[in-house]
C-alpha positions as CSV (number, residue, x, y, z in Angstrom):
1,M,60.8,46.2,91.2
2,R,59.8,45.5,94.8
3,S,62.2,48.2,96.2
4,K,60.3,50.8,94.2
5,L,56.9,50.1,95.8
6,N,55.6,50.8,99.2
7,E,53.8,48.1,101.2
8,A,50.2,49.0,100.0
9,Q,51.4,49.3,96.3
10,R,53.2,45.9,96.7
11,A,50.1,44.3,98.0
12,A,48.1,45.5,95.0
13,V,50.9,44.4,92.4
14,E,51.3,41.0,93.9
15,H,47.6,40.1,94.4
16,A,47.3,36.7,92.5
17,Q,43.7,35.8,91.6
18,G,40.2,37.2,91.8
19,P,38.8,40.7,91.9
20,L,40.8,43.6,93.3
21,L,39.8,47.0,94.2
22,V,42.7,49.5,94.6
23,L,41.5,52.7,96.3
24,A,44.2,55.1,95.0
25,G,44.2,58.4,96.8
26,A,45.4,61.6,95.0
27,G,49.2,61.4,94.1
28,S,49.5,57.9,95.6
29,G,51.2,56.3,92.5
30,K,48.3,54.6,90.9
31,T,49.9,54.4,87.4
32,R,53.0,52.8,88.9
33,V,50.8,50.1,90.5
34,I,49.0,49.4,87.2
35,T,52.1,49.1,85.2
36,H,54.0,47.1,87.7
37,R,51.0,44.8,88.2
38,I,50.9,44.2,84.4
39,A,54.7,43.4,84.5
40,R,54.2,41.1,87.4
41,L,51.6,39.1,85.5
42,V,53.8,38.7,82.5
43,Q,56.6,37.6,84.7
44,R,54.2,35.0,86.1
45,G,53.7,33.7,82.7
46,V,50.6,35.4,81.5
47,R,50.5,36.0,77.9
48,P,50.5,39.7,77.2
49,E,47.7,39.4,74.5
50,A,45.7,37.9,77.4
51,I,45.9,41.3,79.4
52,L,43.5,44.0,78.8
53,A,44.2,47.5,80.5
54,V,41.8,50.3,79.9
55,S,42.4,54.0,80.7
56,F,40.1,56.9,80.0
57,T,42.2,59.0,77.5
58,N,44.4,58.1,74.5
59,K,47.2,60.1,76.2
60,A,47.0,58.0,79.4
61,A,47.0,54.8,77.3
62,A,50.0,56.0,75.3
63,E,51.9,57.0,78.4
64,M,51.1,53.5,79.9
65,A,52.3,51.8,76.8
66,E,55.6,53.8,77.1
67,R,56.1,52.8,80.7
68,M,55.6,49.2,79.9
69,V,58.6,48.9,77.5
70,P,61.3,49.1,80.1
71,L,59.2,46.8,82.4
72,V,58.4,43.9,80.0
73,G,60.4,44.6,76.8
74,K,59.2,46.1,73.6
75,D,57.8,42.8,72.0
76,S,55.6,42.1,75.1
77,A,54.5,45.7,75.5
78,E,53.2,45.8,71.9
79,R,51.3,42.5,72.5
80,L,49.3,44.0,75.5
81,W,45.8,45.4,74.9
82,L,46.3,48.9,76.2
83,S,43.4,51.2,75.2
84,T,40.5,53.4,76.1
85,F,37.0,52.0,76.5
86,H,36.0,53.5,73.1
87,S,39.1,52.4,71.2
88,F,38.5,48.9,72.6
89,G,35.0,49.1,71.3
90,V,36.3,49.9,67.8
91,R,38.5,46.9,67.7
92,F,35.6,44.7,69.0
93,L,33.1,46.0,66.5
94,Q,35.5,45.5,63.6
95,Q,35.2,41.8,64.4
96,E,31.7,41.5,65.6
97,N,29.6,44.1,63.9
98,R,27.8,41.5,61.7
99,A,26.0,40.5,64.9
100,L,24.0,43.8,64.6
101,G,23.1,43.2,60.9
102,Y,26.0,45.3,59.6
103,D,28.0,44.0,56.5
104,G,31.4,44.0,58.1
105,R,32.0,47.8,57.6
106,F,30.9,50.7,59.5
107,V,31.5,54.5,59.9
108,I,32.0,56.3,63.1
109,F,30.2,59.6,63.6
110,D,32.0,62.4,65.5
111,Q,30.2,65.1,67.5
112,G,29.7,67.3,64.4
113,D,28.2,64.4,62.5
114,S,25.9,63.5,65.3
115,L,24.7,67.1,65.7
116,G,24.0,67.4,62.0
117,L,21.9,64.2,62.0
118,V,19.8,65.5,65.0
119,R,19.3,68.8,63.0
120,D,18.2,66.8,59.9
121,I,15.7,64.8,62.1
122,L,14.3,67.9,63.7
123,G,13.8,69.5,60.2
124,R,12.3,66.3,58.5
125,E,10.0,65.5,61.3
126,R,9.1,69.0,62.4
127,L,9.3,68.1,65.9
128,A,9.7,71.7,67.1
129,D,8.3,75.0,66.0
130,R,11.2,77.1,67.2
131,S,15.0,77.0,67.3
132,L,16.3,74.5,69.9
133,D,19.8,73.9,71.4
134,V,20.7,70.9,69.4
135,P,23.7,70.0,71.7
136,A,21.3,69.8,74.7
137,L,19.3,67.4,72.8
138,L,22.2,65.2,71.9
139,T,23.5,65.4,75.4
140,R,20.3,63.9,76.7
141,I,20.5,61.0,74.2
142,S,24.2,60.5,75.2
143,L,23.2,60.3,78.9
144,W,20.5,57.7,78.2
145,K,23.0,55.6,76.1
146,N,25.6,55.7,78.9
147,A,23.0,54.7,81.4
148,F,22.2,51.9,79.0
149,K,18.7,53.0,78.5
150,M,17.3,52.1,75.1
151,P,14.6,54.3,73.4
152,E,11.8,52.2,74.9
153,D,13.2,52.5,78.4
154,V,13.1,56.3,78.5
155,R,10.2,57.6,80.5
156,P,7.9,60.3,79.3
157,S,8.7,63.9,80.6
158,D,6.7,67.2,80.5
159,F,10.0,69.1,80.1
160,E,10.2,70.2,76.5
161,Y,13.8,69.2,75.8
162,D,13.5,65.7,77.5
163,A,10.2,65.1,75.5
164,I,11.7,66.1,72.2
165,A,15.0,64.2,72.9
166,R,12.8,61.2,73.7
167,Q,11.1,61.5,70.2
168,I,14.3,61.9,68.5
169,Y,16.2,59.0,70.1
170,P,14.7,56.1,68.2
171,L,14.7,58.0,64.9
172,Y,18.4,58.9,65.5
173,Q,19.3,55.2,66.3
174,Q,17.4,54.1,63.3
175,A,19.3,56.5,61.2
176,L,22.7,55.4,62.4
177,A,21.7,51.8,61.6
178,D,20.5,52.6,58.1
179,M,23.9,54.3,57.4
180,H,25.8,51.4,59.1
181,A,27.1,54.0,61.5
182,F,28.1,54.3,65.3
183,D,28.3,57.3,67.3
184,F,31.0,57.8,70.0
185,D,28.6,56.3,72.8
186,D,27.8,53.3,70.6
187,L,31.4,52.3,70.7
188,V,30.7,51.1,74.2
189,V,26.9,50.5,74.1
190,A,27.0,48.3,70.9
191,P,29.6,45.7,72.2
192,V,27.5,45.4,75.5
193,R,24.4,44.7,73.4
194,I,26.3,42.0,71.4
195,L,27.9,40.5,74.5
196,R,24.5,40.3,76.2
197,E,22.6,38.8,73.4
198,R,25.2,36.4,71.8
199,E,26.5,33.8,74.3
200,D,29.0,32.4,71.7
201,I,30.6,35.8,71.3
202,R,30.6,36.4,75.0
203,A,32.4,33.1,75.7
204,K,35.0,33.9,73.0
205,W,35.9,37.2,74.4
206,Q,36.0,35.9,78.0
207,R,38.5,33.2,76.9
208,R,40.5,35.9,75.2
209,F,41.3,37.9,78.3
210,M,42.7,36.3,81.5
211,H,43.2,39.7,83.3
212,L,41.4,43.1,83.1
213,L,42.7,46.2,84.6
214,I,40.6,49.4,84.6
215,D,42.0,52.8,85.5
216,E,40.0,55.8,86.9
217,F,37.1,53.5,87.7
218,Q,35.2,56.2,89.6
219,D,34.6,57.8,86.2
220,T,32.9,54.8,84.6
221,N,29.3,54.9,83.7
222,R,26.7,52.0,83.7
223,S,27.5,50.8,80.1
224,Q,31.2,50.7,80.8
225,L,30.5,48.7,84.0
226,E,28.4,46.3,82.0
227,L,31.2,45.9,79.4
228,L,33.6,45.0,82.1
229,R,31.2,42.5,83.7
230,L,30.5,40.8,80.4
231,L,34.1,40.5,79.6
232,T,35.1,39.0,82.9
233,G,35.3,35.2,82.8
234,E,35.0,32.6,85.5
235,L,38.3,33.5,87.0
236,R,37.0,37.0,87.7
237,N,40.5,38.4,87.5
238,V,39.4,42.0,87.3
239,C,41.5,44.8,88.9
240,V,40.0,48.3,89.2
241,V,41.9,51.3,90.3
242,G,40.2,54.6,91.4
243,D,39.2,57.0,94.0
244,D,35.6,57.6,95.1
245,D,36.8,61.0,96.6
246,Q,37.7,62.2,93.1
247,S,34.4,61.2,91.4
248,I,33.4,64.6,89.7
249,Y,31.8,63.6,86.3
250,S,28.2,62.6,87.2
251,W,27.0,65.4,84.8
252,R,28.4,63.4,81.9
253,G,27.1,60.0,83.2
254,A,29.7,58.8,85.5
255,D,28.4,56.8,88.4
256,V,30.3,56.8,91.6
257,G,28.2,53.8,92.6
258,N,30.4,51.6,90.3
259,I,33.3,52.0,92.6
260,L,31.4,52.1,95.9
261,D,29.5,49.0,95.0
262,F,32.4,47.1,93.5
263,E,32.4,44.4,96.3
264,R,28.6,43.8,95.4
265,H,29.3,43.5,91.7
266,F,32.3,41.2,92.4
267,P,31.8,39.4,95.7
268,G,35.0,38.4,97.6
269,A,37.0,41.2,96.2
270,A,40.3,42.2,97.9
271,V,40.5,45.9,98.8
272,V,43.8,47.8,99.0
273,K,44.1,51.5,99.9
274,L,47.0,53.7,98.6
275,E,47.3,56.5,101.2
276,V,50.9,57.7,100.9
277,N,50.9,60.8,98.7
278,Y,54.1,61.5,96.6
279,R,52.9,65.0,95.3
280,S,51.9,67.4,98.0
281,R,53.4,68.9,101.1
282,A,51.7,67.9,104.5
283,P,49.7,71.2,105.0
284,I,48.0,70.9,101.6
285,L,47.1,67.2,102.5
286,D,45.8,68.1,106.0
287,V,43.4,70.6,104.4
288,A,42.4,68.1,101.8
289,N,41.9,65.4,104.4
290,A,39.7,67.8,106.7
291,V,37.5,68.8,103.7
292,I,36.9,65.2,102.3
293,H,36.4,63.7,105.8
294,Q,33.2,65.7,106.1
295,S,31.8,64.1,103.1
296,R,28.4,62.2,103.5
297,G,28.0,58.7,102.2
298,R,31.8,58.0,102.1
299,R,32.3,54.3,102.3
300,H,36.0,54.0,101.8
301,A,37.6,56.3,104.3
302,K,41.3,57.2,103.4
303,T,43.7,59.6,105.0
304,L,46.5,60.9,102.7
305,R,50.1,61.1,104.2
306,S,52.6,63.2,102.7
307,H,55.9,61.5,101.6
308,K,57.5,64.9,101.0
309,G,56.9,66.1,104.5
310,P,56.3,69.6,105.9
311,G,55.8,72.7,103.9
312,P,54.3,76.3,104.0
313,K,50.9,76.7,105.3
314,V,47.8,76.8,103.0
315,R,47.0,80.6,102.3
316,V,43.5,81.6,102.8
317,V,42.9,85.0,101.3
318,A,39.9,87.4,101.6
319,L,39.6,90.1,98.8
320,A,37.1,92.9,98.4
321,D,35.6,91.5,95.2
322,G,36.3,89.5,92.0
323,A,38.2,92.2,90.5
324,Q,40.6,92.6,93.5
325,E,40.8,88.9,93.6
326,A,42.1,88.8,90.0
327,K,44.6,91.6,90.7
328,F,45.9,89.8,93.7
329,V,46.4,86.5,92.0
330,V,48.4,88.2,89.2
331,K,50.5,90.3,91.5
332,E,51.3,87.2,93.7
333,I,52.2,85.1,90.6
334,R,54.6,87.8,89.6
335,E,56.2,87.8,92.9
336,L,56.4,84.0,93.1
337,A,58.2,84.0,89.6
338,R,60.7,86.6,91.0
339,G,61.4,84.5,94.1
340,S,60.4,87.3,96.5
341,E,59.5,87.1,100.1
342,V,56.1,85.5,99.2
343,S,57.9,82.5,97.8
344,P,58.8,79.7,100.3
345,G,62.6,80.0,100.8
346,R,62.5,82.9,98.2
347,R,62.5,80.1,95.6
348,P,61.4,81.4,92.1
349,F,58.4,79.4,90.6
350,P,58.4,79.5,86.8
351,Y,55.1,80.5,85.3
352,G,54.8,77.0,83.8
353,H,54.6,75.6,87.4
354,I,51.7,77.8,88.5
355,A,47.9,77.2,87.9
356,V,44.7,79.2,88.7
357,L,41.7,76.9,89.1
358,Y,38.0,77.9,89.2
359,R,34.6,76.3,89.2
360,S,33.1,78.0,86.2
361,N,35.0,79.1,82.9
362,T,33.3,82.6,83.2
363,Q,35.5,83.3,86.3
364,G,38.6,83.1,84.0
365,R,37.7,86.2,82.1
366,L,38.8,88.7,84.7
367,L,42.0,86.7,85.3
368,E,42.8,86.7,81.7
369,E,42.4,90.5,81.5
370,E,44.7,91.0,84.5
371,L,47.3,88.6,83.2
372,R,47.4,90.5,79.9
373,I,47.6,93.8,81.6
374,G,50.3,92.5,83.9
375,G,52.3,90.9,81.0
376,V,52.1,87.4,82.4
377,P,52.0,84.7,79.7
378,Y,49.2,82.1,80.2
379,R,47.3,79.3,78.6
380,V,43.6,78.2,79.1
381,F,43.7,74.4,79.6
382,G,40.6,72.6,78.2
383,G,39.0,75.8,76.9
384,T,39.3,78.7,74.5
385,Q,41.2,81.8,75.7
386,F,38.8,84.7,75.9
387,F,40.4,86.8,73.3
388,D,40.3,83.9,70.8
389,R,36.5,83.5,70.9
390,K,35.0,84.3,67.6
391,E,32.6,87.0,68.7
392,I,35.4,88.7,70.6
393,K,37.8,88.5,67.5
394,D,34.8,89.9,65.4
395,V,34.4,93.0,67.6
396,I,38.1,93.6,67.7
397,A,38.3,93.3,63.9
398,Y,35.5,96.0,63.7
399,L,37.6,98.3,65.9
400,R,40.8,97.6,63.9
401,A,38.9,98.5,60.7
402,A,37.7,101.6,62.3
403,V,41.2,102.8,63.4
404,H,43.0,101.4,60.4
405,P,41.1,101.6,57.2
406,R,43.7,99.8,55.1
407,D,43.6,96.8,57.4
408,E,42.4,94.3,54.7
409,L,42.4,91.2,57.0
410,S,40.1,92.8,59.5
411,L,37.8,94.1,56.7
412,R,37.6,90.7,55.1
413,R,36.7,89.2,58.5
414,I,33.8,91.6,59.2
415,V,32.5,92.5,55.5
416,N,29.7,89.9,55.8
417,T,29.6,89.5,59.7
418,P,26.7,89.6,60.2
419,P,25.4,88.6,56.8
420,R,24.7,91.6,54.6
421,G,24.7,90.1,51.1
422,I,28.4,90.3,50.5
423,G,29.3,86.7,49.4
424,P,32.4,85.3,47.8
425,Q,31.5,86.4,44.3
426,T,31.2,90.0,45.4
427,L,34.5,89.8,47.2
428,D,36.1,88.4,44.1
429,T,34.7,91.4,42.0
430,V,36.0,93.8,44.4
431,R,39.6,92.1,44.6
432,A,39.8,92.1,40.9
433,H,38.9,95.8,40.8
434,A,41.6,96.5,43.5
435,L,44.2,94.7,41.3
436,R,43.3,96.6,38.2
437,S,43.2,99.9,39.6
438,G,46.1,99.5,42.1
439,K,43.8,100.5,45.0
440,P,44.0,99.1,48.6
441,F,41.1,96.6,49.3
442,A,39.3,99.3,51.5
443,H,39.2,101.9,48.6
444,A,38.2,99.2,46.1
445,L,35.1,98.5,48.5
446,A,34.4,102.3,48.4
447,D,33.9,102.0,44.6
448,A,31.2,99.3,45.0
449,E,28.5,101.6,43.5
450,R,30.4,101.6,40.2
451,L,31.0,97.8,40.2
452,D,28.8,95.1,38.7
453,L,27.4,93.9,42.1
454,S,23.9,93.2,43.3
455,P,21.8,95.9,44.8
456,R,21.9,94.1,48.2
457,A,25.6,93.8,48.2
458,K,26.0,97.6,47.4
459,R,23.6,98.5,50.2
460,G,25.6,96.2,52.6
461,I,29.0,97.7,51.6
462,A,27.7,101.3,51.9
463,S,26.2,100.6,55.2
464,L,29.4,99.1,56.6
465,L,31.8,101.7,55.3
466,G,29.4,104.5,56.6
467,A,29.3,103.0,60.1
468,L,33.2,102.6,60.2
469,A,33.6,106.3,59.0
470,H,31.2,107.4,61.6
471,A,33.1,105.6,64.4
472,R,36.4,107.0,63.1
473,R,35.0,110.6,63.2
474,R,33.8,110.1,66.8
475,L,37.1,108.8,68.0
476,K,39.0,111.6,66.5
477,A,36.5,113.9,68.3
478,G,37.6,112.3,71.6
479,D,34.4,110.4,72.4
480,S,34.4,107.5,74.8
481,I,35.9,104.4,73.3
482,V,33.2,102.2,74.9
483,A,30.4,104.4,73.6
484,V,31.8,104.4,70.1
485,T,32.1,100.7,70.1
486,E,28.6,100.2,71.4
487,R,27.2,102.5,68.7
488,L,29.3,100.9,66.0
489,M,28.0,97.5,67.0
490,D,24.5,98.6,66.9
491,E,25.0,100.4,63.4
492,V,26.4,97.4,61.7
493,G,23.8,95.0,63.2
494,F,26.2,92.9,65.1
495,T,24.2,93.5,68.5
496,G,20.9,92.6,66.9
497,H,22.5,89.5,65.2
498,L,23.7,88.2,68.5
499,A,20.4,88.8,70.1
500,E,18.6,86.7,67.6
501,D,20.4,83.6,68.9
502,K,18.1,82.5,71.9
503,T,20.2,79.3,72.8
504,P,22.5,79.1,75.7
505,H,25.5,79.4,73.4
506,G,23.9,82.8,72.1
507,A,23.6,84.0,75.6
508,R,27.3,83.2,76.4
509,R,28.3,85.1,73.2
510,R,26.4,88.1,74.4
511,E,27.9,87.9,77.8
512,N,31.3,87.8,76.4
513,V,30.9,90.8,74.3
514,Q,29.5,92.7,77.3
515,F,32.6,91.5,79.3
516,L,34.8,92.8,76.6
517,L,33.1,96.2,76.7
518,R,33.6,96.3,80.5
519,A,37.3,95.4,80.2
520,L,37.7,98.1,77.5
521,R,36.1,100.6,79.9
522,R,38.4,99.6,82.8
523,F,41.5,99.7,80.5
524,E,40.5,103.2,79.2
525,E,39.9,104.5,82.8
526,R,43.1,103.0,84.1
527,R,45.5,103.9,81.3
528,K,43.6,106.9,79.7
529,V,44.7,105.4,76.3
530,T,43.4,105.7,72.8
531,L,41.7,103.0,71.0
532,D,44.8,102.5,68.8
533,Q,47.0,102.0,71.9
534,F,44.6,99.5,73.3
535,L,44.6,97.5,70.1
536,T,48.4,97.8,69.8
537,N,48.7,96.6,73.5
538,L,46.5,93.6,72.7
539,T,48.4,92.7,69.6
540,L,51.7,92.7,71.5
541,R,50.3,90.6,74.2
542,V,49.0,88.0,71.6
543,D,52.2,88.0,69.7
544,Q,54.2,87.6,72.9
545,E,52.1,84.7,74.0
546,E,52.5,82.9,70.6
547,K,56.3,83.1,71.1
548,Q,56.2,82.0,74.7
549,D,57.4,78.5,75.5
550,A,54.2,76.7,76.4
551,N,56.0,75.4,79.5
552,N,56.4,78.9,80.7
553,A,52.9,80.1,80.8
554,V,50.5,80.2,83.8
555,T,47.8,77.5,83.4
556,L,44.1,78.7,83.7
557,S,41.7,75.8,84.1
558,S,38.2,74.8,85.3
559,L,38.4,72.3,88.2
560,H,36.8,69.6,86.0
561,S,39.6,70.1,83.3
562,A,42.4,70.1,85.9
563,K,41.9,66.5,87.1
564,G,45.1,64.6,86.4
565,L,47.2,67.7,86.4
566,E,49.6,68.9,89.0
567,F,51.5,72.1,89.8
568,D,54.0,73.6,92.3
569,V,51.6,76.4,93.0
570,V,47.8,76.5,92.8
571,F,45.4,79.4,93.4
572,L,41.8,78.0,93.8
573,V,39.7,81.1,93.4
574,G,36.1,81.9,94.2
575,C,35.8,79.9,97.3
576,V,32.4,81.2,98.3
577,E,28.9,79.9,98.4
578,G,27.3,80.0,95.0
579,Q,30.5,79.5,93.1
580,L,32.0,76.5,95.1
581,P,29.7,74.9,95.8
582,H,27.8,76.1,92.8
583,S,24.4,77.6,93.2
584,R,22.8,74.9,91.1
585,T,23.6,72.4,93.8
586,T,22.5,74.5,96.8
587,D,19.5,76.6,95.7
588,P,16.3,75.1,96.9
589,K,14.5,76.6,93.9
590,V,16.5,74.3,91.5
591,T,14.5,71.2,91.4
592,E,17.3,69.1,90.2
593,A,19.5,70.0,93.2
594,A,20.1,67.1,95.6
595,P,22.4,66.5,98.6
596,S,24.7,64.2,96.4
597,D,25.3,67.3,94.2
598,V,26.8,69.2,97.0
599,E,28.9,66.1,97.9
600,E,30.2,66.1,94.3
601,E,31.2,69.8,94.6
602,R,33.1,68.9,97.9
603,R,35.1,66.3,95.9
604,L,35.6,68.9,93.1
605,F,37.1,71.2,95.8
606,Y,39.2,68.3,97.0
607,V,40.5,67.7,93.6
608,G,41.5,71.2,93.3
609,V,43.4,71.2,96.5
610,T,45.2,68.1,95.7
611,R,46.6,69.5,92.4
612,A,49.2,71.6,94.4
613,R,52.6,70.2,95.2
614,E,54.3,73.1,97.2
615,L,52.1,76.0,97.8
616,L,48.2,76.4,97.8
617,Y,46.1,79.5,97.9
618,L,42.4,79.6,98.6
619,T,40.9,83.0,97.7
620,R,37.6,84.3,98.2
621,P,35.8,87.7,97.2
622,E,33.8,89.2,100.1
623,R,31.2,91.0,97.8
624,R,29.7,90.9,94.3
625,T,28.6,93.8,92.3
626,M,25.9,93.2,89.6
627,R,24.0,96.0,87.9
628,G,25.1,98.4,90.5
629,K,23.9,96.3,93.4
630,V,26.5,95.1,95.9
631,T,25.9,91.7,97.5
632,P,28.1,90.2,100.3
633,R,29.4,86.7,99.5
634,V,29.5,84.0,102.1
635,P,32.6,81.9,102.6
636,S,32.4,78.4,101.1
637,R,31.3,75.8,103.5
638,F,34.5,73.9,102.4
639,L,36.5,76.3,104.3
640,D,34.7,75.2,107.5
641,N,36.8,73.3,110.2
642,L,40.1,73.4,108.5
643,P,43.0,72.4,110.8
644,A,44.3,75.5,112.4
645,H,48.0,74.3,112.1
646,A,47.6,73.7,108.3
647,W,46.5,77.2,107.1
648,E,46.9,81.0,107.6
649,A,44.9,84.0,107.0
650,Y,47.2,85.4,104.3
651,K,47.7,89.1,103.9
652,P,48.3,90.4,100.4
653,I,51.7,91.7,99.8
654,G,52.1,95.5,100.0
655,E,49.7,95.8,102.9
656,T,50.8,97.3,106.3
657,E,52.6,94.6,108.5
658,M,50.7,93.2,111.5
659,D,52.5,92.0,114.6
660,P,52.2,88.3,115.4
661,E,49.5,88.9,118.1
662,E,47.3,90.9,115.6
663,M,47.7,88.1,113.0
664,S,46.8,85.4,115.5
665,Q,43.7,87.4,116.5
666,M,42.6,87.8,112.9
667,A,43.1,84.1,112.2
668,T,41.0,83.2,115.3
669,A,38.3,85.6,114.2
670,L,38.2,84.2,110.7
671,L,38.0,80.6,112.0
672,E,35.0,81.6,114.1
673,R,33.4,83.4,111.2
674,L,33.9,80.2,108.9
675,R,32.4,78.0,111.7
676,R,29.3,80.2,111.9
């Protein structure tokens, strides 16, 4: 086992007693350290059931359990406590819930249950006179819980959502208690309450575990830190593994102070730094180091060193705008997959080994459009593909029904979207008529006036069929596809229906529909196609994607969702001020913005850079066009002071060649611009 570990890893694995902080840089083999440390403890005679190892996801816990089998044997591996914080909380509460007045049984509320409960409280107590964003209210309660703030600890606020959430919080908690229920956050908070209040239970659980190991410690919140402290016995055998440079989840309650202040929470702790990176080539790490070394308030300086050695320089690419950026990325991906001259050593990179990362999910829409046009298979990691969103599928169903009147599936999707009085009973009557008469569903709908239906249903059907027929006539006359689509959405009430939703979710749905219309306009202008051809193209792309091997698709992901992933090639797009770092963290008009927010954005950039194994692109659009107004974009501050030997001002393929002197001058000029 010793031969598989470097010197720092070995020091962490062989640490005997007392608290231990392992600062594991990106790609430095932290999982290997955790699993080998557990194996070492078992070899030293520690009972497996006296070891608790906590990770953040069920997948990570399952992978850890799988790795333990060859190290300690199946029997010992099954006796270890390997879990997430929340699954540990379930096991704890199954034994100790009576301490909270429960009767030994309880129910766990998922997100949907919790949202429904908040809605019930809002309606019952009449706490708001307008429609509110219920998820936003529940998020506030969740953050208070994770910070271990009880209802009485929450300070009054003049901000409407904070004020209403503060009113709901105690009612919500009481309702959970009345139903003998716990929500997801309670699975950590409730055990902490019990361990704090019951010395006998605390002593029992401290005797149970001789060693505690926590992975991704930089992502813990206050309640999780409290749980760790309360489970730690007199021996203080607690080992935490994490990287303060990758702390990027403060928005969901994570507190980077937990890892920065570990030595204060556990005095006398040993500290081991893992700085050998087994993932990335040297130029990628040189860029990552340069970016993170500029971070303010960094207490545990680390410098990553590449075990893999030299590689191609990081490619910094300036494009005219977001549309050109998306086109460049897709074209470059196709060249990389072919193993053309843009590929290091002309090596082909399969689509499944390539990722495009961005700060905000809205940046993915242009990329999805270009990938579809380019015939490149892709998957959206941690999100919904643009063309799979409900509002987009609804609009496309309307267009299909206009082009193909016999398309029953599309008709059934839109017949009561938005609601127009055509319920299940009406549809059953229409289907029965279709079967009796041998007519297609669409023709049976046209007979609605002669069927036993409510007046509202008849009006709704007549209105829908009339709007579809009108759109069909305009398309045959050669009218603009976009104009026909906009008119159709107005006539059927879809546009107005979306406008009624004043929540942030409603705004996103309206933005998505507008983006679809812009994409349709670009497609129409570029290809000069009919609507039928556009829909056929879309269907073929979807069909091809469903048949694609999941491992042979380009990954699109937000930077937050990409943490823990790695790829041969990474495109980090939108490297401009306002996108990365996000405007919310830099705009002085945003009162919540703070210097620490920008530092978290820097860490987010660092996470994106260190996802790349072989080749990294940093792209930036030079301007932005909104509502006809062109605005220049400023390069991201995270591109400042990059080491000259590690990056190059990359020229998109197909442009005229430059001689070496011209390339050097361009690189020097770009460096000066970035410094300014």
